[in-house]
All heavy atoms as TSV, in Angstrom:
chain	resi	resn	atom	element	x	y	z
A	1	MET	N	N	-10.952	16.768	22.692
A	1	MET	CA	C	-10.263	15.853	21.785
A	1	MET	C	C	-8.741	15.924	21.991
A	1	MET	O	O	-8.173	16.949	21.989
A	1	MET	CB	C	-10.635	16.308	20.346
A	1	MET	CG	C	-9.881	15.441	19.300
A	1	MET	SD	S	-9.718	16.163	17.718
A	1	MET	CE	C	-11.246	15.809	16.923
A	2	SER	N	N	-8.130	14.800	22.148
A	2	SER	CA	C	-6.674	14.752	22.346
A	2	SER	C	C	-5.967	14.815	21.020
A	2	SER	O	O	-6.499	14.403	19.965
A	2	SER	CB	C	-6.258	13.505	23.084
A	2	SER	OG	O	-6.570	12.352	22.339
A	3	GLU	N	N	-4.733	15.350	21.061
A	3	GLU	CA	C	-3.942	15.453	19.830
A	3	GLU	C	C	-3.272	14.158	19.535
A	3	GLU	O	O	-2.869	13.431	20.450
A	3	GLU	CB	C	-2.944	16.564	20.004
A	3	GLU	CG	C	-3.549	17.902	20.109
A	3	GLU	CD	C	-2.543	19.020	20.309
A	3	GLU	OE1	O	-1.333	18.742	20.290
A	3	GLU	OE2	O	-3.007	20.185	20.437
A	4	SER	N	N	-3.102	13.795	18.265
A	4	SER	CA	C	-2.459	12.569	17.821
A	4	SER	C	C	-1.442	12.878	16.775
A	4	SER	O	O	-1.532	13.901	16.063
A	4	SER	CB	C	-3.431	11.577	17.272
A	4	SER	OG	O	-4.410	11.197	18.247
A	5	VAL	N	N	-0.493	12.014	16.650
A	5	VAL	CA	C	0.526	12.111	15.591
A	5	VAL	C	C	0.475	10.824	14.785
A	5	VAL	O	O	0.396	9.706	15.351
A	5	VAL	CB	C	1.946	12.351	16.191
A	5	VAL	CG1	C	2.980	12.309	15.090
A	5	VAL	CG2	C	1.985	13.627	16.966
A	6	TYR	N	N	0.553	10.972	13.431
A	6	TYR	CA	C	0.507	9.802	12.579
A	6	TYR	C	C	1.762	9.791	11.697
A	6	TYR	O	O	2.246	10.816	11.281
A	6	TYR	CB	C	-0.728	9.879	11.644
A	6	TYR	CG	C	-2.034	9.740	12.447
A	6	TYR	CD1	C	-2.585	10.873	12.975
A	6	TYR	CD2	C	-2.571	8.518	12.777
A	6	TYR	CE1	C	-3.770	10.792	13.736
A	6	TYR	CE2	C	-3.722	8.393	13.476
A	6	TYR	CZ	C	-4.297	9.533	13.992
A	6	TYR	OH	O	-5.410	9.445	14.707
A	7	LYS	N	N	2.270	8.606	11.511
A	7	LYS	CA	C	3.360	8.413	10.651
A	7	LYS	C	C	2.861	7.937	9.266
A	7	LYS	O	O	1.943	7.126	9.234
A	7	LYS	CB	C	4.381	7.387	11.215
A	7	LYS	CG	C	5.675	7.178	10.388
A	7	LYS	CD	C	6.654	6.345	11.101
A	7	LYS	CE	C	7.893	6.172	10.363
A	7	LYS	NZ	N	8.797	7.280	10.398
A	8	VAL	N	N	3.537	8.362	8.161
A	8	VAL	CA	C	3.120	7.920	6.866
A	8	VAL	C	C	4.353	7.220	6.138
A	8	VAL	O	O	5.457	7.756	6.195
A	8	VAL	CB	C	2.711	9.131	5.970
A	8	VAL	CG1	C	2.333	8.698	4.558
A	8	VAL	CG2	C	1.539	9.878	6.607
A	9	ILE	N	N	4.040	6.043	5.628
A	9	ILE	CA	C	5.148	5.326	4.916
A	9	ILE	C	C	4.577	5.037	3.519
A	9	ILE	O	O	3.406	5.002	3.322
A	9	ILE	CB	C	5.547	4.024	5.638
A	9	ILE	CG1	C	4.357	3.054	5.833
A	9	ILE	CG2	C	6.197	4.323	6.937
A	9	ILE	CD1	C	4.776	1.711	6.356
A	10	GLU	N	N	5.493	4.714	2.588
A	10	GLU	CA	C	5.108	4.396	1.251
A	10	GLU	C	C	5.455	2.950	0.939
A	10	GLU	O	O	6.577	2.518	1.269
A	10	GLU	CB	C	5.875	5.321	0.307
A	10	GLU	CG	C	5.300	5.461	-1.037
A	10	GLU	CD	C	5.821	6.627	-1.781
A	10	GLU	OE1	O	6.980	6.543	-2.226
A	10	GLU	OE2	O	5.131	7.664	-1.907
A	11	LEU	N	N	4.522	2.204	0.401
A	11	LEU	CA	C	4.683	0.816	0.128
A	11	LEU	C	C	4.319	0.526	-1.325
A	11	LEU	O	O	3.529	1.269	-1.937
A	11	LEU	CB	C	3.775	0.005	1.019
A	11	LEU	CG	C	3.943	0.163	2.531
A	11	LEU	CD1	C	2.763	-0.525	3.230
A	11	LEU	CD2	C	5.242	-0.378	3.003
A	12	VAL	N	N	4.831	-0.544	-1.915
A	12	VAL	CA	C	4.446	-0.963	-3.245
A	12	VAL	C	C	3.988	-2.410	-3.080
A	12	VAL	O	O	4.719	-3.301	-2.652
A	12	VAL	CB	C	5.582	-0.866	-4.226
A	12	VAL	CG1	C	5.179	-1.444	-5.612
A	12	VAL	CG2	C	6.128	0.554	-4.365
A	13	GLY	N	N	2.686	-2.629	-3.521
A	13	GLY	CA	C	2.153	-3.971	-3.526
A	13	GLY	C	C	2.111	-4.485	-5.007
A	13	GLY	O	O	1.995	-3.685	-5.930
A	14	THR	N	N	2.181	-5.806	-5.173
A	14	THR	CA	C	2.077	-6.383	-6.511
A	14	THR	C	C	1.011	-7.437	-6.561
A	14	THR	O	O	0.668	-8.043	-5.565
A	14	THR	CB	C	3.439	-7.003	-6.902
A	14	THR	OG1	O	3.746	-8.075	-6.037
A	14	THR	CG2	C	4.539	-5.962	-6.903
A	15	SER	N	N	0.496	-7.695	-7.730
A	15	SER	CA	C	-0.489	-8.689	-8.058
A	15	SER	C	C	-0.447	-9.123	-9.482
A	15	SER	O	O	-0.188	-8.230	-10.338
A	15	SER	CB	C	-1.899	-8.165	-7.683
A	15	SER	OG	O	-2.893	-9.103	-8.178
A	16	GLU	N	N	-0.661	-10.375	-9.773
A	16	GLU	CA	C	-0.772	-10.773	-11.140
A	16	GLU	C	C	-2.171	-10.532	-11.724
A	16	GLU	O	O	-2.421	-10.747	-12.879
A	16	GLU	CB	C	-0.434	-12.264	-11.238
A	16	GLU	CG	C	1.004	-12.577	-10.897
A	16	GLU	CD	C	1.339	-14.061	-10.938
A	16	GLU	OE1	O	0.419	-14.883	-11.107
A	16	GLU	OE2	O	2.515	-14.381	-10.822
A	17	GLU	N	N	-3.171	-10.094	-10.881
A	17	GLU	CA	C	-4.526	-9.926	-11.310
A	17	GLU	C	C	-5.031	-8.508	-11.445
A	17	GLU	O	O	-5.712	-8.214	-12.458
A	17	GLU	CB	C	-5.425	-10.635	-10.269
A	17	GLU	CG	C	-5.206	-12.162	-10.220
A	17	GLU	CD	C	-6.065	-12.784	-9.170
A	17	GLU	OE1	O	-7.214	-12.414	-9.011
A	17	GLU	OE2	O	-5.540	-13.740	-8.487
A	18	SER	N	N	-4.703	-7.601	-10.530
A	18	SER	CA	C	-5.257	-6.231	-10.608
A	18	SER	C	C	-4.516	-5.224	-9.720
A	18	SER	O	O	-3.786	-5.659	-8.781
A	18	SER	CB	C	-6.727	-6.261	-10.237
A	18	SER	OG	O	-6.860	-6.454	-8.820
A	19	TRP	N	N	-4.707	-3.972	-10.007
A	19	TRP	CA	C	-4.168	-2.911	-9.178
A	19	TRP	C	C	-4.790	-2.933	-7.755
A	19	TRP	O	O	-4.166	-2.729	-6.760
A	19	TRP	CB	C	-4.341	-1.515	-9.774
A	19	TRP	CG	C	-3.432	-1.269	-10.926
A	19	TRP	CD1	C	-2.060	-1.193	-10.916
A	19	TRP	CD2	C	-3.768	-0.910	-12.216
A	19	TRP	NE1	N	-1.572	-0.919	-12.106
A	19	TRP	CE2	C	-2.632	-0.685	-12.979
A	19	TRP	CE3	C	-5.019	-0.689	-12.901
A	19	TRP	CZ2	C	-2.579	-0.308	-14.281
A	19	TRP	CZ3	C	-4.976	-0.360	-14.214
A	19	TRP	CH2	C	-3.795	-0.144	-14.886
A	20	GLU	N	N	-6.119	-3.208	-7.718
A	20	GLU	CA	C	-6.861	-3.311	-6.462
A	20	GLU	C	C	-6.204	-4.331	-5.568
A	20	GLU	O	O	-5.974	-4.081	-4.383
A	20	GLU	CB	C	-8.333	-3.555	-6.711
A	20	GLU	CG	C	-9.150	-3.514	-5.455
A	20	GLU	CD	C	-10.575	-3.761	-5.662
A	20	GLU	OE1	O	-11.026	-3.692	-6.815
A	20	GLU	OE2	O	-11.325	-3.989	-4.697
A	21	LYS	N	N	-5.924	-5.520	-6.117
A	21	LYS	CA	C	-5.334	-6.581	-5.282
A	21	LYS	C	C	-3.910	-6.239	-4.897
A	21	LYS	O	O	-3.469	-6.614	-3.820
A	21	LYS	CB	C	-5.475	-7.901	-6.078
A	21	LYS	CG	C	-6.847	-8.439	-6.067
A	21	LYS	CD	C	-6.939	-9.867	-6.704
A	21	LYS	CE	C	-8.367	-10.308	-6.602
A	21	LYS	NZ	N	-8.486	-11.705	-6.997
A	22	ALA	N	N	-3.212	-5.495	-5.769
A	22	ALA	CA	C	-1.865	-5.104	-5.383
A	22	ALA	C	C	-1.907	-4.127	-4.182
A	22	ALA	O	O	-1.056	-4.240	-3.223
A	22	ALA	CB	C	-1.206	-4.403	-6.563
A	23	ALA	N	N	-2.866	-3.187	-4.180
A	23	ALA	CA	C	-2.993	-2.261	-3.117
A	23	ALA	C	C	-3.352	-2.961	-1.823
A	23	ALA	O	O	-2.859	-2.728	-0.751
A	23	ALA	CB	C	-4.033	-1.196	-3.417
A	24	ALA	N	N	-4.344	-3.897	-1.929
A	24	ALA	CA	C	-4.764	-4.712	-0.775
A	24	ALA	C	C	-3.556	-5.526	-0.193
A	24	ALA	O	O	-3.424	-5.626	1.001
A	24	ALA	CB	C	-5.919	-5.617	-1.152
A	25	ALA	N	N	-2.742	-6.068	-1.068
A	25	ALA	CA	C	-1.595	-6.851	-0.608
A	25	ALA	C	C	-0.653	-5.993	0.241
A	25	ALA	O	O	-0.139	-6.418	1.267
A	25	ALA	CB	C	-0.862	-7.477	-1.823
A	26	ALA	N	N	-0.422	-4.782	-0.232
A	26	ALA	CA	C	0.488	-3.878	0.522
A	26	ALA	C	C	-0.085	-3.551	1.873
A	26	ALA	O	O	0.577	-3.590	2.899
A	26	ALA	CB	C	0.687	-2.584	-0.246
A	27	VAL	N	N	-1.390	-3.239	1.973
A	27	VAL	CA	C	-2.008	-2.873	3.236
A	27	VAL	C	C	-2.061	-4.116	4.173
A	27	VAL	O	O	-1.735	-4.010	5.326
A	27	VAL	CB	C	-3.428	-2.341	2.965
A	27	VAL	CG1	C	-4.181	-2.150	4.290
A	27	VAL	CG2	C	-3.342	-1.052	2.233
A	28	GLU	N	N	-2.462	-5.233	3.610
A	28	GLU	CA	C	-2.558	-6.432	4.495
A	28	GLU	C	C	-1.195	-6.859	5.039
A	28	GLU	O	O	-1.076	-7.229	6.212
A	28	GLU	CB	C	-3.171	-7.591	3.681
A	28	GLU	CG	C	-4.691	-7.314	3.417
A	28	GLU	CD	C	-5.325	-8.194	2.408
A	28	GLU	OE1	O	-4.652	-9.225	2.019
A	28	GLU	OE2	O	-6.428	-7.939	2.010
A	29	ARG	N	N	-0.116	-6.671	4.216
A	29	ARG	CA	C	1.196	-7.036	4.702
A	29	ARG	C	C	1.636	-6.031	5.808
A	29	ARG	O	O	2.211	-6.428	6.823
A	29	ARG	CB	C	2.196	-7.054	3.541
A	29	ARG	CG	C	3.600	-7.316	3.947
A	29	ARG	CD	C	3.769	-8.738	4.536
A	29	ARG	NE	N	5.142	-8.996	4.917
A	29	ARG	CZ	C	5.636	-8.799	6.148
A	29	ARG	NH1	N	4.829	-8.386	7.117
A	29	ARG	NH2	N	6.878	-9.030	6.393
A	30	ALA	N	N	1.389	-4.756	5.589
A	30	ALA	CA	C	1.720	-3.747	6.625
A	30	ALA	C	C	1.008	-4.007	7.895
A	30	ALA	O	O	1.563	-3.801	8.975
A	30	ALA	CB	C	1.375	-2.365	6.063
A	31	ALA	N	N	-0.244	-4.509	7.795
A	31	ALA	CA	C	-1.045	-4.715	9.021
A	31	ALA	C	C	-0.481	-5.823	9.896
A	31	ALA	O	O	-0.768	-5.950	11.033
A	31	ALA	CB	C	-2.495	-5.052	8.624
A	32	GLU	N	N	0.370	-6.694	9.278
A	32	GLU	CA	C	1.005	-7.750	10.085
A	32	GLU	C	C	2.001	-7.236	11.055
A	32	GLU	O	O	2.239	-7.901	12.068
A	32	GLU	CB	C	1.667	-8.762	9.108
A	32	GLU	CG	C	0.694	-9.551	8.279
A	32	GLU	CD	C	1.415	-10.474	7.311
A	32	GLU	OE1	O	2.657	-10.718	7.384
A	32	GLU	OE2	O	0.744	-10.962	6.392
A	33	THR	N	N	2.636	-6.082	10.781
A	33	THR	CA	C	3.668	-5.577	11.656
A	33	THR	C	C	3.399	-4.172	12.248
A	33	THR	O	O	4.109	-3.713	13.115
A	33	THR	CB	C	4.995	-5.512	10.948
A	33	THR	OG1	O	4.890	-4.697	9.782
A	33	THR	CG2	C	5.471	-6.910	10.576
A	34	LEU	N	N	2.417	-3.495	11.686
A	34	LEU	CA	C	2.057	-2.072	12.161
A	34	LEU	C	C	0.755	-2.095	12.856
A	34	LEU	O	O	-0.187	-2.803	12.386
A	34	LEU	CB	C	2.024	-1.133	10.999
A	34	LEU	CG	C	3.343	-0.967	10.195
A	34	LEU	CD1	C	3.099	-0.100	8.956
A	34	LEU	CD2	C	4.470	-0.372	11.068
A	35	ARG	N	N	0.638	-1.301	13.886
A	35	ARG	CA	C	-0.659	-1.222	14.649
A	35	ARG	C	C	-1.404	0.032	14.270
A	35	ARG	O	O	-0.835	1.055	13.937
A	35	ARG	CB	C	-0.388	-1.163	16.133
A	35	ARG	CG	C	0.166	-2.435	16.700
A	35	ARG	CD	C	0.221	-2.370	18.245
A	35	ARG	NE	N	0.311	-0.974	18.696
A	35	ARG	CZ	C	1.252	-0.545	19.514
A	35	ARG	NH1	N	2.102	-1.386	20.027
A	35	ARG	NH2	N	1.278	0.713	19.911
A	36	ASP	N	N	-2.716	-0.022	14.342
A	36	ASP	CA	C	-3.563	1.149	14.207
A	36	ASP	C	C	-3.455	1.814	12.856
A	36	ASP	O	O	-3.329	3.056	12.768
A	36	ASP	CB	C	-3.238	2.089	15.320
A	36	ASP	CG	C	-4.504	2.846	15.802
A	36	ASP	OD1	O	-5.635	2.553	15.285
A	36	ASP	OD2	O	-4.345	3.768	16.638
A	37	LEU	N	N	-3.460	1.044	11.799
A	37	LEU	CA	C	-3.471	1.647	10.474
A	37	LEU	C	C	-4.741	2.461	10.294
A	37	LEU	O	O	-5.794	2.097	10.711
A	37	LEU	CB	C	-3.432	0.568	9.387
A	37	LEU	CG	C	-2.172	-0.302	9.299
A	37	LEU	CD1	C	-2.357	-1.384	8.245
A	37	LEU	CD2	C	-0.970	0.504	9.028
A	38	ARG	N	N	-4.581	3.609	9.629
A	38	ARG	CA	C	-5.736	4.523	9.513
A	38	ARG	C	C	-6.196	4.760	8.048
A	38	ARG	O	O	-7.334	4.644	7.744
A	38	ARG	CB	C	-5.358	5.887	10.126
A	38	ARG	CG	C	-5.123	5.826	11.608
A	38	ARG	CD	C	-6.323	5.378	12.361
A	38	ARG	NE	N	-6.123	5.279	13.777
A	38	ARG	CZ	C	-6.925	5.812	14.653
A	38	ARG	NH1	N	-7.976	6.515	14.312
A	38	ARG	NH2	N	-6.650	5.662	15.971
A	39	ILE	N	N	-5.240	5.140	7.199
A	39	ILE	CA	C	-5.579	5.527	5.799
A	39	ILE	C	C	-4.585	4.918	4.879
A	39	ILE	O	O	-3.357	4.870	5.189
A	39	ILE	CB	C	-5.545	7.085	5.677
A	39	ILE	CG1	C	-6.493	7.772	6.601
A	39	ILE	CG2	C	-5.735	7.505	4.208
A	39	ILE	CD1	C	-7.961	7.572	6.283
A	40	ALA	N	N	-5.040	4.519	3.727
A	40	ALA	CA	C	-4.125	4.051	2.634
A	40	ALA	C	C	-4.554	4.908	1.385
A	40	ALA	O	O	-5.713	4.809	0.983
A	40	ALA	CB	C	-4.270	2.562	2.313
A	41	GLU	N	N	-3.620	5.614	0.833
A	41	GLU	CA	C	-3.842	6.443	-0.329
A	41	GLU	C	C	-3.082	5.936	-1.493
A	41	GLU	O	O	-1.861	5.761	-1.456
A	41	GLU	CB	C	-3.378	7.862	0.003
A	41	GLU	CG	C	-3.485	8.806	-1.164
A	41	GLU	CD	C	-2.818	10.161	-0.848
A	41	GLU	OE1	O	-2.329	10.356	0.285
A	41	GLU	OE2	O	-2.813	10.992	-1.783
A	42	VAL	N	N	-3.747	5.573	-2.591
A	42	VAL	CA	C	-3.118	5.154	-3.806
A	42	VAL	C	C	-2.431	6.377	-4.469
A	42	VAL	O	O	-3.082	7.384	-4.757
A	42	VAL	CB	C	-4.042	4.468	-4.800
A	42	VAL	CG1	C	-3.421	4.215	-6.113
A	42	VAL	CG2	C	-4.689	3.263	-4.177
A	43	VAL	N	N	-1.132	6.241	-4.727
A	43	VAL	CA	C	-0.402	7.420	-5.295
A	43	VAL	C	C	0.141	7.159	-6.656
A	43	VAL	O	O	0.424	8.091	-7.439
A	43	VAL	CB	C	0.739	7.922	-4.344
A	43	VAL	CG1	C	0.206	8.527	-3.106
A	43	VAL	CG2	C	1.707	6.825	-4.052
A	44	GLU	N	N	0.229	5.857	-7.066
A	44	GLU	CA	C	0.705	5.525	-8.385
A	44	GLU	C	C	0.429	4.158	-8.736
A	44	GLU	O	O	0.310	3.253	-7.845
A	44	GLU	CB	C	2.268	5.743	-8.393
A	44	GLU	CG	C	2.893	5.624	-9.730
A	44	GLU	CD	C	4.380	5.887	-9.665
A	44	GLU	OE1	O	4.831	6.765	-8.808
A	44	GLU	OE2	O	5.107	5.386	-10.498
A	45	GLN	N	N	0.122	3.877	-10.000
A	45	GLN	CA	C	-0.124	2.501	-10.466
A	45	GLN	C	C	0.730	2.313	-11.727
A	45	GLN	O	O	0.833	3.205	-12.552
A	45	GLN	CB	C	-1.587	2.304	-10.816
A	45	GLN	CG	C	-2.491	2.423	-9.598
A	45	GLN	CD	C	-3.942	2.395	-10.010
A	45	GLN	OE1	O	-4.376	2.966	-11.013
A	45	GLN	NE2	N	-4.753	1.698	-9.242
A	46	ASP	N	N	1.282	1.076	-11.891
A	46	ASP	CA	C	1.930	0.779	-13.103
A	46	ASP	C	C	1.868	-0.740	-13.340
A	46	ASP	O	O	1.292	-1.477	-12.510
A	46	ASP	CB	C	3.418	1.312	-13.131
A	46	ASP	CG	C	4.290	0.697	-12.068
A	46	ASP	OD1	O	4.034	-0.436	-11.602
A	46	ASP	OD2	O	5.247	1.356	-11.652
A	47	MET	N	N	2.431	-1.153	-14.470
A	47	MET	CA	C	2.390	-2.607	-14.831
A	47	MET	C	C	3.754	-3.037	-15.248
A	47	MET	O	O	4.483	-2.260	-15.878
A	47	MET	CB	C	1.362	-2.852	-15.966
A	47	MET	CG	C	-0.047	-2.502	-15.672
A	47	MET	SD	S	-1.118	-2.703	-17.102
A	47	MET	CE	C	-0.854	-1.153	-17.902
A	48	GLN	N	N	4.060	-4.295	-15.013
A	48	GLN	CA	C	5.260	-4.925	-15.538
A	48	GLN	C	C	4.841	-5.651	-16.764
A	48	GLN	O	O	3.891	-6.382	-16.771
A	48	GLN	CB	C	5.848	-5.825	-14.533
A	48	GLN	CG	C	7.167	-6.433	-14.972
A	48	GLN	CD	C	7.754	-7.368	-13.906
A	48	GLN	OE1	O	7.178	-7.574	-12.830
A	48	GLN	NE2	N	8.912	-7.881	-14.177
A	49	ILE	N	N	5.602	-5.421	-17.876
A	49	ILE	CA	C	5.296	-6.054	-19.141
A	49	ILE	C	C	6.410	-6.932	-19.640
A	49	ILE	O	O	7.594	-6.531	-19.535
A	49	ILE	CB	C	4.967	-4.953	-20.206
A	49	ILE	CG1	C	3.824	-4.054	-19.756
A	49	ILE	CG2	C	4.712	-5.552	-21.556
A	49	ILE	CD1	C	3.613	-2.826	-20.550
A	50	GLU	N	N	6.080	-8.106	-20.113
A	50	GLU	CA	C	7.091	-8.994	-20.722
A	50	GLU	C	C	6.468	-9.547	-22.021
A	50	GLU	O	O	5.360	-10.067	-22.020
A	50	GLU	CB	C	7.390	-10.143	-19.795
A	50	GLU	CG	C	8.186	-9.761	-18.533
A	50	GLU	CD	C	8.458	-10.949	-17.614
A	50	GLU	OE1	O	8.237	-12.064	-18.026
A	50	GLU	OE2	O	8.957	-10.588	-16.485
A	51	ASN	N	N	7.257	-9.434	-23.085
A	51	ASN	CA	C	6.895	-9.921	-24.410
A	51	ASN	C	C	5.497	-9.375	-24.836
A	51	ASN	O	O	4.650	-10.129	-25.342
A	51	ASN	CB	C	6.846	-11.436	-24.470
A	51	ASN	CG	C	8.212	-12.074	-24.191
A	51	ASN	OD1	O	9.166	-11.528	-24.646
A	51	ASN	ND2	N	8.275	-13.099	-23.357
A	52	GLY	N	N	5.224	-8.110	-24.526
A	52	GLY	CA	C	4.021	-7.447	-24.883
A	52	GLY	C	C	2.762	-7.833	-24.107
A	52	GLY	O	O	1.678	-7.402	-24.405
A	53	LYS	N	N	2.969	-8.546	-22.997
A	53	LYS	CA	C	1.868	-8.984	-22.118
A	53	LYS	C	C	2.086	-8.418	-20.707
A	53	LYS	O	O	3.218	-8.398	-20.218
A	53	LYS	CB	C	1.793	-10.478	-22.033
A	53	LYS	CG	C	1.658	-11.163	-23.362
A	53	LYS	CD	C	0.282	-11.502	-23.618
A	53	LYS	CE	C	0.220	-12.354	-24.932
A	53	LYS	NZ	N	-1.064	-12.434	-25.452
A	54	VAL	N	N	0.984	-7.990	-20.072
A	54	VAL	CA	C	1.035	-7.581	-18.657
A	54	VAL	C	C	1.237	-8.828	-17.831
A	54	VAL	O	O	0.507	-9.785	-17.865
A	54	VAL	CB	C	-0.251	-6.836	-18.271
A	54	VAL	CG1	C	-0.258	-6.536	-16.760
A	54	VAL	CG2	C	-0.458	-5.633	-19.107
A	55	VAL	N	N	2.292	-8.822	-16.994
A	55	VAL	CA	C	2.583	-9.915	-16.107
A	55	VAL	C	C	2.388	-9.600	-14.662
A	55	VAL	O	O	2.266	-10.480	-13.811
A	55	VAL	CB	C	4.011	-10.495	-16.309
A	55	VAL	CG1	C	4.187	-11.045	-17.732
A	55	VAL	CG2	C	5.062	-9.426	-16.085
A	56	SER	N	N	2.261	-8.264	-14.332
A	56	SER	CA	C	2.114	-7.887	-12.940
A	56	SER	C	C	1.630	-6.500	-12.821
A	56	SER	O	O	2.070	-5.597	-13.625
A	56	SER	CB	C	3.472	-8.061	-12.248
A	56	SER	OG	O	3.541	-7.395	-11.033
A	57	TYR	N	N	0.716	-6.264	-11.879
A	57	TYR	CA	C	0.223	-4.915	-11.564
A	57	TYR	C	C	0.945	-4.476	-10.258
A	57	TYR	O	O	1.067	-5.244	-9.318
A	57	TYR	CB	C	-1.287	-4.945	-11.326
A	57	TYR	CG	C	-2.074	-5.353	-12.584
A	57	TYR	CD1	C	-2.362	-6.686	-12.857
A	57	TYR	CD2	C	-2.537	-4.344	-13.498
A	57	TYR	CE1	C	-3.018	-7.042	-13.997
A	57	TYR	CE2	C	-3.258	-4.747	-14.598
A	57	TYR	CZ	C	-3.473	-6.057	-14.873
A	57	TYR	OH	O	-4.193	-6.421	-15.968
A	58	ARG	N	N	1.318	-3.174	-10.274
A	58	ARG	CA	C	1.959	-2.637	-9.091
A	58	ARG	C	C	1.248	-1.390	-8.669
A	58	ARG	O	O	0.902	-0.527	-9.480
A	58	ARG	CB	C	3.442	-2.290	-9.339
A	58	ARG	CG	C	4.252	-3.514	-9.798
A	58	ARG	CD	C	5.695	-3.274	-9.917
A	58	ARG	NE	N	6.012	-2.000	-10.583
A	58	ARG	CZ	C	7.276	-1.506	-10.590
A	58	ARG	NH1	N	8.283	-2.166	-10.086
A	58	ARG	NH2	N	7.482	-0.357	-11.189
A	59	THR	N	N	1.012	-1.287	-7.403
A	59	THR	CA	C	0.297	-0.096	-6.805
A	59	THR	C	C	1.120	0.447	-5.639
A	59	THR	O	O	1.482	-0.261	-4.737
A	59	THR	CB	C	-1.081	-0.475	-6.317
A	59	THR	OG1	O	-1.802	-1.083	-7.354
A	59	THR	CG2	C	-1.854	0.748	-5.844
A	60	LYS	N	N	1.502	1.734	-5.793
A	60	LYS	CA	C	2.212	2.435	-4.701
A	60	LYS	C	C	1.164	3.075	-3.816
A	60	LYS	O	O	0.301	3.775	-4.288
A	60	LYS	CB	C	3.189	3.441	-5.261
A	60	LYS	CG	C	4.030	4.168	-4.206
A	60	LYS	CD	C	4.879	5.243	-4.863
A	60	LYS	CE	C	6.004	4.645	-5.682
A	60	LYS	NZ	N	6.848	5.767	-6.171
A	61	VAL	N	N	1.232	2.852	-2.512
A	61	VAL	CA	C	0.287	3.427	-1.555
A	61	VAL	C	C	1.079	4.089	-0.440
A	61	VAL	O	O	2.131	3.641	-0.040
A	61	VAL	CB	C	-0.663	2.351	-0.981
A	61	VAL	CG1	C	-1.564	1.790	-2.044
A	61	VAL	CG2	C	0.048	1.247	-0.285
A	62	LYS	N	N	0.475	5.126	0.075
A	62	LYS	CA	C	0.926	5.793	1.309
A	62	LYS	C	C	-0.014	5.305	2.405
A	62	LYS	O	O	-1.217	5.442	2.310
A	62	LYS	CB	C	0.835	7.295	1.231
A	62	LYS	CG	C	1.918	7.897	0.333
A	62	LYS	CD	C	1.857	9.406	0.361
A	62	LYS	CE	C	2.949	9.956	-0.588
A	62	LYS	NZ	N	2.888	11.485	-0.598
A	63	VAL	N	N	0.582	4.785	3.455
A	63	VAL	CA	C	-0.187	4.237	4.588
A	63	VAL	C	C	0.130	5.025	5.827
A	63	VAL	O	O	1.280	5.257	6.116
A	63	VAL	CB	C	0.173	2.707	4.778
A	63	VAL	CG1	C	-0.632	2.137	5.991
A	63	VAL	CG2	C	-0.118	1.917	3.575
A	64	SER	N	N	-0.926	5.437	6.506
A	64	SER	CA	C	-0.714	6.174	7.792
A	64	SER	C	C	-1.159	5.311	8.977
A	64	SER	O	O	-2.082	4.509	8.866
A	64	SER	CB	C	-1.427	7.470	7.784
A	64	SER	OG	O	-2.793	7.342	7.871
A	65	PHE	N	N	-0.433	5.470	10.085
A	65	PHE	CA	C	-0.774	4.763	11.294
A	65	PHE	C	C	-0.418	5.633	12.498
A	65	PHE	O	O	0.407	6.526	12.395
A	65	PHE	CB	C	-0.002	3.402	11.382
A	65	PHE	CG	C	1.494	3.468	11.296
A	65	PHE	CD1	C	2.273	3.538	12.402
A	65	PHE	CD2	C	2.074	3.513	10.045
A	65	PHE	CE1	C	3.671	3.605	12.273
A	65	PHE	CE2	C	3.450	3.541	9.875
A	65	PHE	CZ	C	4.237	3.618	11.018
A	66	LYS	N	N	-1.054	5.425	13.610
A	66	LYS	CA	C	-0.831	6.194	14.782
A	66	LYS	C	C	0.551	6.028	15.277
A	66	LYS	O	O	0.985	4.841	15.486
A	66	LYS	CB	C	-1.905	5.930	15.859
A	66	LYS	CG	C	-2.012	6.923	16.900
A	66	LYS	CD	C	-3.265	6.733	17.692
A	66	LYS	CE	C	-3.456	7.802	18.716
A	66	LYS	NZ	N	-4.708	7.616	19.499
A	67	PHE	N	N	1.244	7.113	15.584
A	67	PHE	CA	C	2.634	7.038	16.052
A	67	PHE	C	C	2.663	7.025	17.560
A	67	PHE	O	O	2.124	7.923	18.184
A	67	PHE	CB	C	3.383	8.269	15.502
A	67	PHE	CG	C	4.852	8.293	15.828
A	67	PHE	CD1	C	5.712	7.372	15.306
A	67	PHE	CD2	C	5.349	9.178	16.799
A	67	PHE	CE1	C	7.079	7.360	15.629
A	67	PHE	CE2	C	6.693	9.206	17.078
A	67	PHE	CZ	C	7.565	8.305	16.514
A	68	ASP	N	N	3.198	5.990	18.111
A	68	ASP	CA	C	3.378	5.835	19.546
A	68	ASP	C	C	4.796	6.201	19.899
A	68	ASP	O	O	5.729	5.378	19.578
A	68	ASP	CB	C	3.044	4.445	20.067
A	68	ASP	CG	C	1.572	4.141	19.946
A	68	ASP	OD1	O	0.746	5.024	20.032
A	68	ASP	OD2	O	1.218	2.953	19.714
A	69	GLY	N	N	5.015	7.391	20.478
A	69	GLY	CA	C	6.331	7.904	20.742
A	69	GLY	C	C	7.250	6.928	21.471
A	69	GLY	O	O	8.392	7.069	21.577
């Protein structure tokens, strides 16, 4: 088995519908510019509130991808 190195970055995705869609948005956007995504770990979730109503879900994710030196 060969050794590999992975880089981890933190992203925040948003959605007007759910935390799950917010996380998916972050991963899908990252996949447009990063190659070989491996793992996405949800590290935090919160909501934006206006006038007592939830207007947006936010999900912070750590995404790892294979590091090509």
